[in-house]
C-alpha positions, 0 to 999 in steps of 0.5 A: 025629112020633115020640116021644122014645124013638123019636127016641133009638132012631133017633139011636143007630141012625143014629149007631152011636157013643155017647160015654159022659161020666163025671167031666166038670165043669160048666165042661168039659162045653161044650168036650167037647161041641164036640169030640165034635160036631166029631169027628162024634159026635152022641149022648152019655150023661152018667152019674151017679156021679162027682159028687153027683146035684145037680151031675150034674143041673146038668151034664146041664141045661147040656149040654141047654141047650148042645145046643139052641143 
């Protein structure tokens, strides 16, 4: 089984599109992920910068937990 870096590389190559998520609040991240998935986008990046590092980490964790379901 490939490592995480290889899995990410393969997903990006297969998908061809990466959603860059910036400035999306914790309450809006799951609806946004739903919309992206429904639109066929399976790879995304959540950037730091719009919120505090701690809030961004919470948003990323919420997105990861949501993606596992």
